[in-house]
N, C-alpha and C positions, 0 to 999 in steps of 0.2 A: 838564356830563357825566351821563349815566345809567349808575349801575352796575346789572351783570347780579346779581339775586339770588340765581343759585346760584355763580357764579364769582366775582363782584366785578369781572369785566373792565370796563374804561370803554368807554363809547358816546356818540357824539356827538349832542347833543339832538336835532339836526336828522336824524339819520340813522335816520329810523322808516320803517315799510314799510306802514303802514295806520293810519286814525284812525276811531275809534267813539265815536259820543255815545251814552250810556247815558240810556234814556228814564226810569230810576229814579235821582231825584238830578239829573238833567241835567249827568251830568259828562262832558268829554271826555276819552277815552282814546287814546294811541298805542302802539302795537305795536313792539318792537324785536326785531331778531334779533343773537342774540350769537353773533359766529363764533368765539369760542373753545370753548364747551360745548355750542354748536346748540340752545339754547333759544330760544324765541319768549317774550317777556313783555310784558304790558301795562302803562302808567304813566299817572296814578298807581294802586296798588293799595290798596282800603281795604275791609277785612272789616265786613259790618253784619249783625249778627243779626237785626235786625229784618227784612232782606230775606228770610231764609229763614223765620222762624216767621211772617211776613206772606204768606207763601205766593205772593210775586210772580213766581216759576217756578212753572210748572203742576205739576212733578215732585210737588212737595210736597204737593200736595192729597192724593194717592194715598199719600205716604209718612205723612202724619198720620193716615190712615185705619185703619191697620193691617192691610189688606186686599192689600197687595202680596205677589207671590210673589217667590221668590229672584231677584236680578238675574241675567243671564246672566256680568257680570264677576265674581261671587264663586264660582261655578261650578268653575273651574280650580283653585282650592285644594284642594277634595275630590279632584281628579284627579292634582294634579302635587305637593301639599307633601309633604316628607319626613317630617318631624314628626307622631305621630298621635296624642299626645296633650301634656298640659301647661297652664300657665297662660297662656290668651289674651286679650290686651287688642284690643278693634276700637276705632280712633279714627274719629269721624265715625259710630258706631254707626247712627243713625237708628232705624227702628223696632225694630231687634234682628232681623230677618229672619235675617241671615248669623249673628248669635250663636246663636240657637235651634238651627239645623243644626249647628254646631260643637260645641254641647253635647251633641246627640243623639249626635256622633260622639265623643265621650268626652274632650272640652277643660273644663278649669274657664274658664269665661267671664265677661269683663269688659268694660263699653262706656263710653265717654265720648263726648259732643256737645252743643255749647253749644246746641242748638235744644231747648227745653224742650217743644215739643209732640211732637217726635219720641221723646224720652225718656220721657213718658207714655205715648205709645203703647208703647214696648217694654215698659213695667213693665206695663200694664193689658191689653194684647192678646197679647202673647207671653211674658208672667209671669216677666220676667226680674229679679232683684234687685240684682246688682251692674252696674247701671249709673247713670250719674250726668251730672246737666244741667251741666257745668262748662266752662270754656275747659281748654285743654292745660297751661297754666301753672297753673292752680288744681289740677289732677288731679295734677300732679307734686309739687306741696307735699303733696297728700293721700294719695299712694304712698308719700312719704318717711316721713310721721308713722305709717303702718301698717306701715313696713319691706317693703314689696312692690316685688318686680320681677315682669318677664313674660318666658316661655320664647318665645313669638310675639308679634307687634306686627302688626296689620294695619291696612291705610287705603286701602277702597277708594272711588276717585274721589272722593279728599280732597286729594292733593297738588296738583292743579291749580288748588284754591281759596286755595292759601296765599300771602300778601302777604310773607312771609319764609320761603321754604322752607328756607334753612339753618339758621335758628333752629329750625322745625319738625323738622329730622331731627336736631338736636343732642337736644333734648328726647328724641324717640324712643329715642335711643343711651342717654339716661340711665334711660329705664326699662326697658331690655333687661338680663336676666341674662347672666353670661358665655356666651359663644357663641350668644346669642340669634338668632333669624329674624325677619326681616320679610317681608310679603307684601302685595299690594295691585294697584290698576289705576289707569291713568289713561286719557282720551280720546287717541287717534292724531291727530294733527295732521296725518298724513300718509294718513289713508283716504282711500277713492276717493270723490269728490264731494262733498269735506269742505265746500267753499265752499256747495254747493246746500242741504247739510244745515244749514250755519249760517244761512241765510237764512230758512229755515223755523222752527228750534228755536233761539231767541236765546240758549239756556242756555250755549253756548260762550264769549260775550261776558261782560266785566264789567257789573256786581259780581259775577257767579256764577263765572266762571272767569278766574284771571289768567295763568296759565302754560300754554303750549302744547308740549307733549312730543313728541320724536320716539323712537324705540327708540334712536337714538344718544345724543339729550340725555339720557335717562334712565340709562342705563347710565353715562355720564360722572359724571353728578349723584351716582349710588351710590358708584361707586368713590372718587371725590373723596373723601366723607364717612366713608371706611373700610369698607365693605362688599365682600364677596367673595363668590367662589360665584354670582354675579349670574345670573340667567336671566331673561330677556323674552319672552314669546310674545304673537302676536295672537290676541285673542279672535274667536271666528267667531261668524257670525250664520245661524241657520236659514235654509233655502229660503224656507218661507212668510213668515218675518218679514221677509226682505229685499224681496219682492214687495212687502209691507206698506209697507215704508220708500220704494219705489219709486214706490207707490201716492200717498204722503203727499207727496213731493217734486212730482210731476206735477201734483197737484191743489190743493197748496199748502194756504191757510187753509181752503178748502172741507171738505178733508179732516180737518183738526184740528177744525173743530165737530162734525162728526159723532163724532170719537174722545171729544170733551169730553162730547156728550149722554150717548153710551154710559156714560163714566166716572160721571156724574153719576146715572143709573140704577141702576147697581151698587152706588153707594156708599150709595143708599137703603136696599139690602138688608142684613139681619141675618146672622149666620152660617149660621143655620137656611135662608136663603132667602127670608123671609118680606119681602113687598113692604112696607116702612112706607110708604109714600105712602096705602096703604089706611086708614091708620088717621087720616089728615087728610083726606082726599078720599072724594068719592064714588066706589062701585064701578064705575060705569059709566066717570067720568073716567079711573081708574086703569087701566081696561081698555084705554080708545082710547090712554091714554099707552103702555102696555106694547105694544100691536099696533104703533104708532108706531116705538118702538124697535128692536122686532123686524124693522122693515121696514129701518131704519137699518144694522142689523147684516147683515141677509141681503145689501144693497146693497154694504156694505163687504166681505164676502166675496167676493162676485161680481166687484167689481173687483180684489179681490187675485189672484184666478185669472186675469184676464185680463192682468195683470203676471206672471205665471209664467214664460213664454216669456224676457221680458227679463233676469227675476232669474237663469235659467240661464245666459244669455251672459255675466254679469258676475260670478257665483257664484265661480270659482276665483279671480279677480284680488281681488274684494272681501274673501275671506277670508283670501288670501294676507297682505295688508294689515292687515287687521282695523279694528274699528270702536274698539276698546280695546286697550290694552297690560296683559296680565297680567304682574307682575313678584314676586320672590322673592329673598333674599340673605341672607349671615350676617354679622353682626358680631362679630367676635372679639375685639375689644380691652377687653370688661368693661364693666362698668355703674357708675354712680356711687351708685345706689340700690342698697343691700343687701337680698340676699332673706331 
């Protein structure tokens, strides 16, 4: 029997709904659906730090660069969250982009991430001090020794990575002050064209994502673990971004190659816009490279414009569901870590 990691419901070993073989580690994973709490989860689930630090998922190249803009899934926090100040901990803080914005908005910010490269970026690029390269278990020991608890704990795009979500949320509760808040986001497994999205971007599979949440399963999970005043909202995508997404799905890997070349080009530039390739290559070579990249960028914009009519057609339903789900809730049973 397989146990649901969210509610411990028993599921027969052969009652899986799909199989996936990861190219990383060559492990075969099976997807199960729990009819008790509506969670879909992969088995086995083994979190590996090297997967993230080794940039086996392409998004971590940008994350480690320190040039990332604030992700769309963080923005609802500043629009919908009820508490406007306090001590805030961001679990899986990455490069600290969200924490920097929260600091500007009046929060005392702390962060933890087991990806050491991300923490280096948070310290060096975003000038954050209270950010730590630790596992969550190590951090709770650290917080206990410092006699620290938090008014707000956020975890954006983190819950779906957990091998033991029940253990994760119990640790979160231990770090919360009395009446503390949580907020975060998860990918919406019921987003429009989810399977097409997954075929192109493999990040939704193990060993990156282990849990697939719906709005119902997310609410059930939080309620079961003692949270109330639970709010869940779809995170919407801007029209031009949706057009770009359609173009990516239609053109598949060709579109990804163009995007990767553009990313590489812009990662070669420093904060002032200076092209670092000119320090190591001839001016003429750098000029030709710049012209080539400019053409690719123009071509991509043109293709995105072509797909705008299609984006307009699906825009209402796409955003009614949301690519991600933003959530926030209150835990009223106190904390085992004193403030």
